[in-house]
N, C-alpha and C positions, 0 to 999 in steps of 0.2 A: 268640312272635307272627311275624305275616309281615312282615318289613322292608320298606321303602321306599326308592328311591333317594336321597331326601333325608336319610333317617335314616343311611345306609349313607355319605354324605358327612361327615356330622355324627361318626361312628363314625371314618373315615379321619383328621380333622381333630383329632381327641382323641387318636389312636395318635402322631400327628406331634409334638401338642403335650408329651405324656408323655415322648418321647425329647430334648427339647429343653430339661428343665430350666425349666419355665415358672413364670411368677408364678402363684400358684394365685389369686387373686382374677381377673387379667385373664383368664385361661382359663377360669373361670366365667363371667364376662361374656359371652364369646365364645359358649360354649355355649348360654345363656340367648338370645341373640339369633339364632342358627342355628335354635333350636327355633322361635321366632317366626316366621322365614324359611320354616320347613317346615310352616307352618299350625296349629302348637300355640301358642293364645293364652295365653302366659305373660305376666302385666303385674305379676308381683312374684314375686321368689326369694330366698330367704337359704340359703347353705351354712354350716355350722358344723363345725367339728373339734377335737379335742381335742388338745394338743400336750406339748412336754415342754421348760420353760424355767422359769427361778426366779421370776420374776415374772408370767409368764403362764399361765394352765390352758387356755383355749380361745379359738378365733379364728373371725372368721366375715366372710363378705363378702355384701352386700346389693345385690342389682341389681334396677332397674324399667328401663323403657325411655328411650331418650334422656337417661339421667343416666348419670354417671361411677359405676362401682361403689364402694360405701362398704365399707371394709376398718374392723374393730374388732376389739381384744384385749381379754379379760377377765381380771383379775387373779385371784388365787387368793382374794382376800376377797370377790370378786362374787356367789359362788355362794349365799348366803343373803339376796338382795335380794327384795324382794315380786315386783318383774316376772319375775324367774327362777323363783321356787317356784310360779307361775302362769302358767308359759309352756307353751305344747304340746310346745314342743322337748325341755324336763325331762319332760314326761309321755312321750314317746316314749324319751328317754333310760334313765330307771331303770324303765319298765315292762317288760312281756314281750312287747310287740307292736312289730312295724317300722314299722308305717304308722298314720296317724290321717288321717280326712277329715272335714271340716265344711262343709256346705252352709252358704251366707251370705245367701241370699235365698230368698224363697218361705214357704210353710207349714213347710217341713221344717228350717227355720234353728235352727243349734245353738250358743248363746253361753255355753258352759261354761268357754271362757277369755277372759277381757277383751281380747286380741288379737284373737279373732274379733270381737267386737262392734265393735271400734274398724275393722277391716278393711273389716266390713258398711258403717260411715259412710261410707268413702271408696268405696265403690261395687262393692267385690270381691263375687262372688257363689259361690265355690268356693275351699277351701282345702286343702290336701294336704301332709301330712308323710310323708317315707320316710325310713327308715335303711338304711343300707347298709354293713354291716360287713366290715372288713378288718384281718389279722393284722397287727402291725407286730413288728420281731426284739427286743423288749422289751416288758413290761409296764407300762404307765403306773400309777403306786400312786393309788388312789381312783377309777379308771376305769372302770366296769363294760364297758362296749362302746366298741373303737377302730372307728375307720370314717368317716363322714360321714352328716350328718343335714341332708336339704334340704327346703324348704318352697316350696310352689308354689302361686302365687294367680293366679286369673282374674277378669275384669269381664265376660265375655261371658255372656248372658243365662241360659243353661241350665247354665253352667259347663262342666267338662271332660267331653267324650264318652268313651265306652269306648275308643275308638281312640286319642285324645289322652292319655288315662292309660296305655295299652301304650306310645304312644312316649317318655312320659316315663320309666316304668320302665326302657324299655331304654335310653334315653340314661344315666340316672343310673348304672347298672351300669355303663357304660364311661367315665363321668366318675369315680366311685370308683375305677377303676383307675390312672386319671389324677394322678388326687390322691393316691392312695398314695405313688407315687413321689416327688412333689413335698414331701408331707409328712415322709415318711422324710429327705429331703435337708434341709429346714429343720431338723429337730431334730438333725440329725448337727451343722449350724453351728451350732445352739444351744449344744450341748454342747462343741464344740470353742472356741467365743468365751468360756462362761462358765467353763470349767475353766483356758483357755488365755491368754485374753486377745486383744483383736482383732488384733494383729499376728501373733502365735504361732498362734491360730488359723487365719487365713489361710493361713500358711505350710503349716502340716499338713495344712490342706484341698487343698492347691495341690500336695502330693506330697512334702514334705520331709520326711519320717519316718525316713532311715536314720539309722542312729547316725553322728554326726560332721557331718550336713547342717548347715549354718550360713553368717552372714555377718558380718562386720564393720560395725558403724554407730558413728555419732556420737550420744551423747546425754546428757542432764544426767539422772542416777542419784538417786533419793531413796529413803532407808533410815529409816525410822520404827520405833522399838519401844518398846512398853508398859512403862513404870517400876512397881516394885513387883508385877510380875506373878506371883511365887511366892506371895508372902504374901496377894495377892488370892485366888489360886485355893484357898489353905489356908482362908481365913476365911470364904469364899462359900460353898464346896463344888461339885461339878461343874455341877450345872443353873444356878445363879445365876451361877458366872462364865462359863459359856459364853453367856449371854444378855447380861452385861456385855461380854464379849468383842467379840461382835458389835455393840454399839453403839459400841464403840471403832473397829472397822472401818470403821461406817457413818461415822464422823467422820472418818478417815484416808483409807482406799481410797477413799471416796467422794466425798471433795474433791479427790484425784488424778483420777478419771475426770472428774467436773465442770470441772476445768481442762484437760484435753486429753490427760493422761498416761494411760499403760496400768500396769495392774498385773500384775507378772511374775509374782510368785510371794507367798504369805503362809507364813513361815518361822516357824512357831510363834505367836507372839505379834507378829512383826514384819512390815512391809509392804516389800517391794521394788518399785519402781516405776520407769518410764522416762520421759523426755521426749525422743524422737528430734527431732533436729535438721533431718531431711529434708524438714520441712514449713515452712520458714521460715528457717531457719539458727539458731545458737546462740543468738542474743539472744532471738528468738521463744522457743524452748525454754526459757531460761533465766527469761523473765517468766511461762511458764506456770508453771513449779515453783515460783518465788515468791510467787504466786497462792494456788496451793495450799497451801504451808505457812502462810500467813494463814487460808485458809479451815480448815484443819485446828484450828487454836487457837480459832477462834472457834466451830466446832462443839462442841469438847470443852466450851468454857467454858458452851454452851446447854446440854449435857448435865449439865453439873457444877452446875447450879443445881436440879436436879430432887434426887429421894433416891437414895441410893446411894452407894457409894464415891467418891471424885472419881478421874477417869482423867487422869493426866498421861503424857507421851509425852517420848524424846529423836528429833531428827531431823537428818538431815544431807543437804546436797547436793554434789555432786561431779560434774565435767563430763570428756567424753574420749571415748575409743575403748573401746568393749566388744565382745564376740563374742556374738553373737545366733544360738544355735542347739540343736540336740540334743545334749542330755551325759545320762550314764547307761550303761545295758549294754545290748546289741542287742535285748533282748526287753523290757526296761523304761525306758521314756525320759522325760525331762522337756524342755520347752523352755524356755528361761531365758537370762539374760546372765552372763559370767562375765568376767575381767578385772582389770587393777588398779583403773580407775574404782570399779568395784562394791566391790572390798576397800577402798579408800580411803574410801567414804561408811559402810560399816560399821564402821571403825575411827573412823572422827569421830563418829559416833553414839555411841559406847562412851565417848568423850574428853567429851562435854557433861556426864555425871555428875561428872566429875572437874573442870570448869573450872564447875560450878554455874550452866550455861546449860541452854537447851531445846533450841535449834538453832545448828548451825554450818555454814557454807558456805567453800568455796573463794575465792580471791581473783578467779579470772575472774568467778563469779557475784556476788561482793560489788560489783563495779563496775556491774551491771545493775539492782541494788537501787534501789527507788524513792525510798529514806531513806537517810541516813548512817549507817553501823553501825560498830561499834568492833572494832579488830583484837583477838583473843585472844592473839596472838602466834605464836611458830613452833614447831612441835612435830613429834616424830620419832613418825611413827605404826608401831605393831607390824609388823614385816615390811617395813618400808620404809627406806631407807638416809640419804635427804637428808630435812631438817627441811622442813616447810609451812607458810604463813604461814595462818592461819584466822580468820574473821570469825564475832562472833556477831551472829545474826541478831535473836535474842529472848532 
């Protein structure tokens, strides 16, 4: 098509946005408003894209004039809703066509989708859906088409003109290029934080990926291990055990993240987590850890009221300095914590079995406990020379 100075200005703006790692919803809103300023009468537009996230399957941004852009995330479980199954966006996504247009006013009106009738009732006269595909550096399982899908609607009397349609086509292609870089960045952040945790993920994304990169931090360490895991695995079989194990992690690791802690590693059926002291000091971190402990057992109690083998665990809290950084070999690393504080928590958890309790904490954490707790005596932990007084928290 023959471009115009107004469209070239939007194109130039999109290029600059793509180079600055923009928020995709904000960039989309800016694009829509600039189209209106260029005499393309967009009165409603929806941008949708697939993503890679353990909870979210797709994301969208809805824009209308003089309102804030509305971002929404769709879980993996929402794909079978009636609204989605009868959506024109889905029709384009799973069909062989890359565009769909429906006139919403006059004798040629088409209401084969419930949304079209709804938009017509709101005064819209023309509705257009365009898919612009692009390749990602990986294939999303179950997603037939990667890229963006955008719906454009107007309230002008005769709908979009041919020139306005051409302008939308021209700008959407440039928008897709800008979105591609933003979506890839968001997916990289999702992967890093999902598999490494918030703090470690941010460290890796900021460039600390060399062997030995790390820093010493102060933290309360939580170590939690599933009891009778070998017997459960043998009795339940692989599939049922995996399902039960994930229920256990929902209870334990879920309680940690809800309380403000960070999961550092899943070691078989054990959870290693940290509550750093840099956001309020030791006392705040210890209270978060204690809150997590109580929540762990509340969640396990809720699970154990249902069917299935009861889940039990041993848990320990210790506090001190840990080394937080890259360990492994130069071409295969993990970002975790190491040090005496971590070893202490692991040895303490093992001791809970011998002492017949569920939770042991060190003396400094016991002082923060909101209730009086009983001393479990002094114990020499494996690998340590000096005995340590421990306290039964549960």
